[in-house]
C-alpha positions in Angstrom: -31.0 8.9 74.0 -27.8 9.9 75.6 -26.0 6.5 74.4 -26.9 7.3 70.9 -25.0 10.7 71.0 -22.2 8.3 71.7 -23.0 6.2 68.8 -23.0 9.4 66.4 -19.7 10.7 68.2 -18.3 7.3 67.8 -18.2 7.5 64.2 -15.2 9.6 64.0 -13.5 7.4 67.1 -11.2 4.5 66.2 -12.9 1.5 67.7 -15.9 1.3 70.3 -14.2 2.1 73.0 -15.9 5.9 73.5 -19.4 4.6 72.5 -19.0 2.0 75.3 -17.8 4.6 77.7 -20.6 7.1 77.0 -23.4 4.7 77.0 -21.6 3.5 80.6 -21.8 7.3 81.8 -25.8 7.6 80.7 -26.4 4.5 82.5 -24.4 5.3 85.5 -25.8 9.1 85.9 -29.6 8.1 85.6 -29.3 5.1 87.9 -27.6 7.7 90.5 -30.7 9.9 90.1 -33.2 6.9 90.6 -31.7 5.6 93.3 -31.7 9.0 95.1 -35.3 10.0 93.9 -36.5 9.9 97.3 -33.6 12.0 99.1 -33.7 15.8 99.1 -33.0 17.2 95.8 -30.1 19.4 96.8 -28.3 15.7 97.7 -28.7 14.4 94.3 -26.3 16.8 92.5 -23.1 16.1 95.1 -24.0 12.1 95.3 -23.8 12.5 91.3 -20.7 14.5 91.1 -19.2 12.0 93.4 -20.1 8.9 91.3 -18.9 11.1 88.0 -15.2 11.3 89.5 -15.0 7.7 90.5 -16.4 6.5 86.8 -14.2 9.1 85.0 -11.2 8.2 87.0 -12.0 4.5 85.7 -13.0 5.2 82.3 -9.7 7.5 82.0 -7.4 4.6 83.5 -9.2 2.1 80.9 -8.3 4.7 77.9 -4.8 5.3 79.0 -3.9 1.5 79.1 -5.7 0.9 75.8 -3.4 3.9 74.1 -0.2 2.7 76.0 0.2 5.6 77.7 2.3 5.8 81.0 2.1 7.8 84.1 0.2 8.1 87.1 -3.6 8.7 87.1 -3.2 12.5 88.6 -1.0 13.5 85.8 -3.5 11.7 83.1 -6.5 13.5 84.4 -4.6 17.2 84.6 -3.5 16.8 81.3 -6.8 15.6 79.9 -8.8 18.4 81.8 -6.2 21.2 80.2 -6.2 20.0 77.0 -9.4 17.9 76.2 -11.5 20.5 74.3 -8.5 21.5 72.3 -7.4 18.1 71.4 -10.8 16.8 70.7 -11.2 19.2 68.1 -7.5 19.4 66.3 -7.3 15.4 66.7 -6.7 13.5 63.5 -9.6 11.3 62.2 -9.9 8.4 63.6 -9.7 10.0 67.0 -7.8 7.8 69.1 -10.0 7.2 72.5 -7.3 8.5 74.7 -7.7 10.1 78.2 -7.8 13.7 76.5 -10.2 13.0 74.0 -12.9 10.9 75.9 -13.0 13.3 79.1 -15.2 16.0 77.5 -18.0 13.6 76.0 -18.1 11.5 79.4 -18.5 14.6 81.4 -20.9 16.1 78.9 -22.8 12.6 79.0 -23.0 12.3 82.5 -24.5 15.9 83.2 -27.0 15.4 80.5 -28.3 12.1 82.4 -28.3 14.0 85.6 -30.4 17.0 84.4 -32.5 15.0 82.2 -33.3 12.6 85.0 -34.0 15.1 87.6 -36.4 17.1 85.4 -38.2 13.7 84.1 -38.4 12.0 87.5 -38.5 14.5 90.2 -40.6 17.4 88.4 -42.5 14.9 86.4 -41.5 17.0 83.0 -40.6 14.4 80.8 -40.5 16.5 77.8 -38.6 19.1 79.4 -36.1 16.3 80.5 -35.4 15.4 76.8 -33.7 18.9 76.4 -30.3 17.7 77.8 -29.9 14.6 75.8 -31.2 16.4 72.4 -28.3 19.2 73.1 -26.1 16.5 73.6 -27.0 14.8 70.6 -26.9 18.0 68.4 -23.5 18.6 69.9 -22.2 15.3 68.7 -23.9 15.7 65.4 -21.9 19.0 65.0 -18.5 17.9 66.3 -18.7 14.9 63.7 -19.5 17.4 60.9 -18.6 16.5 57.3 -16.1 13.7 58.8 -18.7 10.8 58.5 -22.0 9.7 56.9 -25.3 10.9 57.8 -26.3 9.3 61.1 -29.5 8.0 59.8 -30.6 5.0 62.0 -29.5 6.8 65.3 -31.6 9.7 64.6 -34.6 7.9 63.9 -33.9 5.7 67.0 -33.5 8.9 69.0 -37.2 10.2 68.0 -38.6 6.7 68.4 -37.6 6.8 72.0 -38.3 10.3 72.6 -42.1 9.2 71.2 -42.0 5.9 73.3 -41.2 7.9 76.5 -43.9 10.3 75.9 -46.5 7.3 75.2 -45.5 5.4 78.3 -45.7 8.7 80.7 -48.2 10.8 79.1 -51.6 8.9 80.3 -53.3 9.7 83.6 -52.6 7.4 86.4 -55.5 4.5 87.0 -58.3 5.8 89.2 -57.4 9.3 88.9 -61.0 10.3 87.7 -63.0 7.8 89.5 -63.6 9.9 92.4 -64.7 13.2 90.6 -68.2 13.9 89.8 -69.4 12.8 86.5 -69.9 16.2 85.1 -66.6 17.2 86.2 -65.0 14.2 84.4 -66.8 14.5 81.3 -65.8 18.1 81.2 -61.9 16.9 82.2 -62.2 14.4 79.3 -63.3 16.8 76.7 -60.8 19.0 77.6 -58.0 16.3 77.5 -59.4 15.3 73.9 -59.3 18.7 72.7 -55.7 19.4 73.8 -54.4 16.4 72.5 -55.9 17.1 69.1 -54.8 20.8 69.3 -51.4 19.5 70.1 -51.5 16.9 67.4 -52.5 19.6 64.9 -49.5 22.0 65.8 -47.1 18.9 65.4 -48.6 18.1 61.8 -48.4 21.7 61.1 -44.8 22.1 62.2 -43.8 18.7 60.3 -45.5 20.4 57.1 -43.6 23.6 57.5 -40.3 22.1 58.7 -39.8 19.2 56.6 -38.9 20.7 53.1 -36.4 22.9 55.0 -34.9 19.9 57.0 -35.1 17.6 53.9 -33.5 20.6 51.8 -30.4 20.4 54.5 -29.9 16.8 53.9 -27.2 17.0 51.1 -25.6 20.0 52.4 -22.2 19.7 53.6 -22.3 20.5 57.2 -20.0 22.9 58.8 -16.6 21.4 60.2 -15.7 23.2 63.6 -12.1 21.9 63.2 -11.8 24.8 60.8 -12.1 27.3 63.5 -9.2 25.6 65.8 -5.3 26.6 65.0 -3.5 23.0 64.9 -0.1 22.7 66.3 2.5 24.5 64.8 6.4 23.2 64.2 9.3 24.9 65.0 11.2 26.6 62.5 13.9 24.1 62.5 11.6 21.4 61.7 10.0 23.6 58.8 13.4 23.2 57.0 15.3 20.1 57.8 17.0 20.3 54.4 19.2 22.7 55.9 20.6 20.3 58.3 22.1 18.1 55.5 25.4 19.8 55.6 25.6 19.7 59.4 25.2 16.2 59.2 27.6 15.6 56.5 30.3 17.4 58.3 29.6 14.6 61.2 29.1 11.4 59.7 29.4 9.2 62.9 27.0 10.9 64.9 24.4 8.5 65.6 20.6 9.7 65.1 18.4 6.6 65.3 18.6 3.0 66.2 16.1 1.2 63.6 14.7 -2.3 63.5 12.7 -2.8 60.2 9.9 -5.9 59.7 8.6 -6.8 56.4 11.0 -5.1 54.0 11.2 -6.8 50.7 14.4 -7.7 49.2 14.3 -4.6 46.8 13.1 -2.1 49.4 15.4 0.6 48.9 14.8 1.2 45.4 12.5 4.2 45.9 13.1 5.5 42.4 11.1 4.5 39.1 14.1 2.3 37.6 17.7 1.2 38.1 19.1 3.9 35.9 16.6 6.7 37.2 16.0 7.2 41.0 17.0 3.6 42.2 18.9 5.4 45.1 22.8 6.0 44.8 24.4 3.3 46.8 21.2 1.7 48.3 21.7 -2.0 49.6 19.1 -4.6 49.0 18.2 -4.4 52.8 18.1 -0.9 53.2 14.6 1.2 53.1 14.2 4.9 53.2 13.0 6.5 56.4 11.2 9.9 55.5 11.5 12.8 57.7 10.0 15.6 56.0 8.0 16.4 52.6 8.9 19.9 51.6 6.0 21.3 49.2 6.6 25.0 49.4 9.6 27.1 47.9 10.0 30.8 47.9 13.1 31.1 46.1 15.0 31.2 49.3 14.0 27.9 51.3 12.0 24.9 51.0 9.3 24.3 53.8 7.0 21.6 54.9 4.1 24.0 55.0 1.8 21.1 56.8 -1.3 21.7 58.6 -0.7 19.2 61.8 -3.4 17.5 63.5 -3.3 15.3 66.8 -3.6 11.9 66.0 -4.2 8.6 67.8 -2.3 5.4 66.9 -4.7 4.8 63.8 -4.0 7.2 61.0 -6.2 7.9 58.2 -5.8 5.7 55.3 -4.9 7.4 51.9 -6.0 5.9 48.7 -3.2 4.2 46.9 -2.7 4.5 43.0 -4.6 1.9 41.0 -2.3 -0.9 40.1 0.2 -0.1 42.7 1.8 -3.0 45.1 1.5 -2.5 48.9 4.1 -3.5 51.2 3.3 -3.6 55.0 6.7 -2.5 56.8 6.8 -2.4 60.6 9.5 -0.2 62.2 10.8 0.0 65.9 12.7 3.3 66.1 14.7 4.5 69.0 15.8 8.3 69.0 19.5 8.9 69.9 20.7 12.4 69.0 18.2 13.2 66.3 16.5 16.7 67.7 13.4 18.6 66.6 9.8 17.5 66.3 9.6 15.4 63.2 9.5 11.7 63.4 11.0 9.6 60.9 9.0 6.7 59.3 8.6 4.8 56.2 6.0 6.2 53.9 3.1 6.0 54.3 2.4 5.6 58.1 -0.9 4.0 59.1 -0.5 3.1 62.8 2.1 4.6 65.5 2.6 3.3 68.9 4.9 4.6 72.1 4.5 8.2 71.3 1.8 11.1 70.8 1.9 12.6 67.3 0.3 15.0 65.2 -0.1 14.2 61.4 -0.4 16.0 58.0 -2.2 13.8 55.4 -1.2 15.7 52.6 2.4 15.2 52.7 2.4 12.2 55.1 4.7 13.9 57.8 4.9 13.2 61.4 5.8 15.3 64.5 5.8 14.9 68.3 4.5 18.1 69.6 6.7 17.8 72.8 9.8 17.6 70.7 12.4 14.4 70.7 14.2 13.5 73.4 17.1 10.9 73.5 15.6 7.1 74.2 12.1 8.0 73.0 11.0 4.7 71.5 7.9 4.3 68.8 6.8 2.0 66.5 5.3 2.7 63.1 3.5 0.2 60.8 3.5 1.7 57.2 2.1 0.7 54.0 4.6 1.3 51.4 3.2 2.0 47.9 5.1 0.7 45.1 3.5 1.9 41.7 3.8 -0.1 38.5 7.0 1.9 36.8 6.4 0.3 33.4 3.8 2.7 33.1 6.0 5.8 33.6 7.0 6.2 29.9 3.8 7.0 29.0 2.5 8.9 32.0 1.3 12.3 32.1 1.4 15.1 35.2 -1.6 16.4 36.5 -2.7 19.9 36.4 -4.9 22.5 37.7 -5.5 24.1 40.9 -5.0 21.0 42.7 -1.2 21.1 42.2 -0.6 24.7 42.0 1.2 24.3 45.3 4.2 21.9 43.7 4.2 23.6 40.4 4.6 27.2 41.7 7.6 28.7 40.6 8.7 32.1 42.9 10.0 35.0 41.2 13.7 35.9 40.7 14.9 32.5 38.8 18.4 33.2 37.1 18.4 33.4 33.7 21.2 30.8 33.4 18.9 28.2 35.2 15.9 29.1 33.2 17.7 28.6 29.7 19.0 25.1 31.0 15.2 24.3 31.8 14.1 25.6 28.2 16.6 23.4 26.6 15.9 20.3 28.7 11.9 20.8 28.0 13.0 21.5 24.3 14.7 18.1 23.9 12.1 16.1 25.8 8.3 16.2 25.0 7.4 13.6 27.7 7.1 14.4 31.6 9.4 11.4 32.3 11.5 12.2 29.5 12.0 15.6 31.0 12.6 13.8 34.8 15.0 11.6 33.5 17.0 14.1 31.6 17.3 16.6 34.6 18.1 13.5 36.7 20.9 12.3 34.0 22.2 15.9 33.9 22.9 16.6 37.3 24.4 13.1 37.9 26.8 13.4 35.1 28.1 17.0 35.7 28.2 17.5 39.4 30.3 16.1 42.5 28.9 15.3 45.7 31.1 16.7 48.5 30.8 16.6 52.3 31.9 20.1 52.9 29.9 21.9 50.7 27.8 25.1 52.3 24.7 24.8 53.2 21.9 26.7 51.2 19.3 26.4 48.3 18.0 29.7 47.5 18.2 30.8 44.0 21.8 32.4 44.1 23.1 29.1 46.1 21.8 26.8 43.0 23.0 29.2 40.5 26.6 29.1 41.7 26.0 25.0 42.1 25.1 24.8 38.5 27.1 27.3 36.9 30.0 28.5 39.1 33.4 27.8 38.2 34.9 24.7 39.7 38.3 26.2 41.0 36.1 28.5 43.2 33.9 25.8 44.6 31.1 25.9 42.0 29.5 22.5 40.4 29.5 20.5 43.6 27.6 20.2 46.8 25.6 18.0 49.0 22.2 16.0 48.5 20.6 19.1 49.3 21.8 21.0 46.3 21.1 18.1 44.1 17.4 17.8 45.2 16.7 21.4 45.3 18.2 21.9 41.8 16.1 19.0 40.4 13.0 20.1 42.1 13.6 23.8 40.7 14.2 22.5 37.3 11.4 20.2 37.4 9.1 23.1 38.0 10.4 25.2 35.3 9.9 22.5 32.8 6.2 21.9 34.2 6.9 19.1 36.3 4.8 19.2 39.8 7.9 18.1 42.1 8.8 18.4 45.9 11.8 17.6 48.0 11.9 14.9 50.6 14.4 14.5 53.4 15.2 11.1 55.1 17.6 8.4 55.9 19.0 5.4 54.2 18.4 2.6 57.0 19.6 -0.8 57.2 17.1 -3.4 57.9 18.3 -3.4 61.7 21.0 -1.2 63.3 21.9 2.5 63.9 21.3 5.3 61.7 24.0 7.7 61.6 24.3 11.4 60.0 25.9 10.1 57.0 23.0 8.3 56.1 20.8 11.4 55.7 19.9 12.8 52.5 17.4 14.5 50.2 15.8 13.2 47.1 13.3 14.8 44.7 9.9 13.6 43.9 7.7 14.1 40.6 4.1 13.6 40.7 2.4 11.5 37.6 -1.1 11.1 37.0 -2.2 7.4 38.2 1.0 6.4 39.7 1.6 9.0 42.7 4.8 10.4 43.7 7.8 8.8 42.1 11.2 9.2 43.4 14.2 10.2 41.5 18.1 10.1 42.3 20.2 13.1 40.6 23.3 12.0 42.7 26.1 10.9 40.7 27.6 7.3 41.3 30.7 7.0 43.4 33.2 6.2 40.9 31.7 8.5 37.9 34.1 11.5 36.9 31.7 14.9 36.5 32.2 16.2 32.9 32.5 19.8 32.6 28.9 21.5 32.0 29.8 23.5 29.2 30.2 20.3 27.0 26.4 20.1 26.9 25.4 23.7 28.0 26.4 26.4 26.0 23.5 29.2 26.3 23.2 31.1 23.3 23.9 34.6 24.0 21.5 37.4 23.7 23.6 39.3 21.2 26.2 37.9 19.2 29.8 38.2 19.4 31.7 41.3 17.8 33.6 38.7 15.6 30.4 37.3 14.3 28.7 40.8 13.3 28.9 40.7 9.5 31.0 43.8 8.4 30.2 45.6 4.9 32.7 44.7 2.0 34.7 47.6 0.7 36.7 47.5 -2.4 40.4 47.8 -2.0 42.0 50.9 -3.4 45.8 52.3 -4.1 45.5 54.9 -1.8 43.4 54.8 1.4 41.5 58.0 1.5 42.3 60.8 4.0 40.0 60.7 7.0 39.4 64.0 8.3 39.7 64.8 12.1 36.1 65.3 13.6 35.9 68.9 14.5 36.1 69.9 18.1 32.7 70.9 19.8 32.9 74.0 22.2 31.6 72.7 25.6 28.2 74.9 26.2 26.7 72.7 28.9 26.7 72.4 32.4 30.0 71.4 33.9 30.4 67.8 34.8 31.7 68.5 38.3 28.7 70.5 38.9 26.2 67.8 38.0 27.8 65.2 40.2 28.0 67.3 43.0 24.5 68.4 42.7 23.1 64.9 42.0 25.3 63.5 45.2 23.7 66.4 47.6 20.3 65.6 46.3 20.9 61.6 47.1 22.3 62.8 50.4 19.2 64.9 50.9 16.7 62.2 50.2 18.7 59.5 52.4 18.7 62.1 55.2 14.6 62.7 54.5 14.3 59.0 54.3 16.0 58.1 57.6 14.6 60.9 59.6 11.2 60.0 58.6 11.9 56.2 59.7 13.1 57.6 63.0 9.6 59.5 63.4 7.4 56.7 62.5 9.4 54.7 65.1 9.1 56.9 67.8 5.4 57.4 67.2 4.9 53.7 67.1 6.7 53.7 70.4 4.3 56.2 72.1 1.1 55.2 70.5 2.0 51.7 72.0 2.7 53.1 75.3 0.8 55.8 75.9 -2.4 55.5 74.0 -5.4 53.1 75.0 -6.7 51.3 77.9 -4.2 49.7 80.5 -4.5 46.3 78.6 -3.5 47.7 75.2 -0.6 49.7 76.8 0.5 46.6 78.5 0.1 44.9 75.1 2.2 47.4 73.5 4.8 47.5 75.9 5.3 43.6 75.2 5.3 44.4 71.4 8.3 46.7 72.3 10.2 44.0 73.8 9.4 41.4 71.0 10.5 43.5 68.3 13.7 44.7 70.2 14.5 41.0 70.3 14.1 40.7 66.6 16.1 43.7 66.0 18.8 42.3 68.0 18.9 39.3 66.0 17.3 37.0 68.2 13.8 36.3 67.1 11.3 34.1 69.2 8.9 31.8 67.6 5.4 32.2 67.8 4.8 28.7 69.5 6.4 30.4 72.9 4.7 31.3 75.8 5.1 34.8 77.1 7.2 33.5 80.2 9.2 31.7 77.9 9.8 34.6 75.8 10.9 36.4 79.0 13.4 33.9 80.1 15.1 34.1 76.3 15.0 38.0 76.9 16.3 38.0 80.5 19.3 35.7 79.0 20.4 38.1 76.2 21.4 41.2 78.6 24.3 41.1 80.8 23.7 41.7 84.3 24.8 45.1 85.6 26.3 45.1 89.2 23.5 45.0 92.0 22.6 48.2 93.8 22.8 48.7 97.4 19.6 46.7 98.0 20.6 43.9 96.1 18.7 44.6 93.0 19.6 45.2 89.3 18.7 48.0 86.8 15.4 47.4 85.1 15.5 45.2 82.0 18.9 43.7 83.1 19.8 40.1 84.8 18.5 39.8 88.1 20.7 39.6 91.1 21.1 36.8 93.6 17.9 35.9 95.3 15.8 37.9 93.3 12.6 35.9 92.1 11.9 37.5 88.5 13.5 40.0 86.4 11.2 43.1 85.4 10.7 41.5 81.9 9.3 38.4 83.5 7.1 40.7 85.5 5.9 42.1 82.0 5.2 38.6 81.0 2.8 37.9 83.8 1.2 41.3 83.1 0.5 40.0 79.6 -0.6 36.9 80.4 -3.1 38.6 83.3 -4.4 41.2 80.6 -4.7 38.1 77.8 -7.6 36.5 80.0 -8.5 39.3 81.8 -8.3 42.6 80.0 -9.9 44.5 82.8 -7.6 43.3 85.4 -5.2 46.0 84.9 -4.7 49.5 85.8 -3.1 52.8 84.6 -0.2 52.2 87.3 0.4 48.9 86.1 0.4 49.8 82.4 3.0 52.6 83.3 5.1 50.3 84.9 4.9 48.1 81.9 6.1 50.8 79.8 8.9 51.8 81.9 10.2 48.1 81.7 9.7 47.7 77.9 11.8 51.0 77.6 14.6 50.3 80.0 14.8 46.7 78.6 15.1 47.8 75.1 17.7 50.2 75.9 19.7 48.2 77.8 19.5 45.5 74.9 20.2 47.8 72.3 23.4 49.2 74.3 24.8 45.5 74.4 24.7 45.2 70.6 27.5 46.1 68.1 27.7 49.4 67.0 26.6 48.9 63.7 23.5 47.3 65.0 23.1 50.3 67.3 23.2 52.8 64.3 20.6 50.8 62.4 18.3 50.1 65.4 16.3 53.6 65.2 15.8 53.5 61.6 15.2 49.9 60.9 11.4 49.7 59.3 11.0 45.7 60.4 8.5 47.2 63.4 6.6 49.4 61.1 5.8 46.4 58.8 5.9 43.3 61.1 2.7 41.4 61.7 1.4 41.7 65.0 
């Protein structure tokens, strides 16, 4: 019965390793109890735990070898014990049977076997002994949730085994009634018969009552416990790798990767729909595109991945290809050089990863390594590249509805010239592919690619790129501006678009910063995402934008306004001078002075209100609530001060990491006579920790033990926060110090 729980849970794992390990734990735990059944009861549990430790060590080593994980057994066990539950619930399905994803099922199976066998064998309560396996089975069904089909035959087998166990052990031992008097024996048999009949009636009644309820739940979608677990988050740099294009363009010889690609077709680099639309500028016959990130969310300021990453094993979930697409299997071996961040480049769409622990977002196909990239990291990726039938593009439509709202959304604040340009393109091109090709051609013919263009793809940057004067730096940019402008113009014309950042890689060899670029993609029904290339050809001279785009002004020029026709006359009529009006209103000087005074008074009132609100917020944080709340308030004072100083910290950093970051920002003051420094400042030589790090330790303590702090520690935390904020503010430039107390940010920042 315990092994069947492993069968149910193994449906969301890759391969059958977990099922075999759970069966081994079930057999081992029960055999230990059977072998030690003649020993005292208090000896069985220690013996079983020792056997569990040995079996777990062997099982984790087997799982590590199967997953190609390096490191000693001690490190593997510590990592699995600390992260087992979280990684089990955040891992991508199919789950790779690694040490951290098999530890919890193994331990649970062994403990269920120990408890069930002891109750059933030693106490003779078989039905009560079924409780641990039943709870384990129910837990396995819950963890799987909606991620696999109904477990019909394992459930029937579980019930059949339970009935068989009761039938085998339920009868009286032979010869038990022989020594009893005839009357007593008859009474005992009658009692057994009545009890059996009553039990059978109860079971039949429960089946009749509960069967409709259970049957009604069969078609319902079960709850997925993964929805309650926060998946890994990427750092801000990885959320928008598009901003790194300009930096890479300025250092073209920087080596980012070493790549070896097997299985690339002769035309592997043609990622776009046709040679004249999206074929890739400068792509050679032996080149492929490594995709670093897919950016689907745009708020008018920046493009972001916006992905939901889940820990994944070597085998990634399969993505259903478009009908009629040609699939190519491409295997890449990639060695990281100077590429930083967490995003892992790979050919789309990855199906299997080896050599690195990854997290994966199946919606965008983006891979990350939660631990971050390090020079020398080597990993392999097997991808199934989808190549749709491009002959269908001319008649293909684009999807609509809630499913594509994310890639159709246009943020507020679009400049009017961009709207007019998009409207003109949409008016002249009706079909979706025609609109996409027209935007691609417009950008390729009118703009220039330069390496020294400044980074930026917010609305003002794109407006200047499209319509700014050439002699002032307009109408030129990197692939960042070309891809972002295409995507925004496409959404304005009703096309679902996104931006992809990646590299053009040779079949084998180094990938340098000059190979990094961005390209747009458009979603077509039945074809999937199709790449376009709006970059100009190297030898093309861009034409002025004004030749093809003259937006009609809202009001006609004065020269075009028709004037009334007047018959000529011999002498011009005398025009009387307008009469001079006496000024009877309020003098202009008085109006200007009064308005300026009122404006200054309003500004003063607003600033005073902000100062009062900020001080009230600080008092509320440091003086109100229990000690744990006051310590948390002191920590928020420190993090808000870092944000006000222009050094915000990411939400993925631990408190100790934030404290170390805060400590480096404040210049150490001269040490006092006892070798210490002022609170909040840098520590003197020999000091173990700064006050801010002491505050971080208090925060960590009250996070896990809210009742573990007293008023003295809360007062100390408030003093540390106050001193640190004062010293951090004093180290800022004068203009930051002036705006510090009236900045409204702490009043609205999310806690």
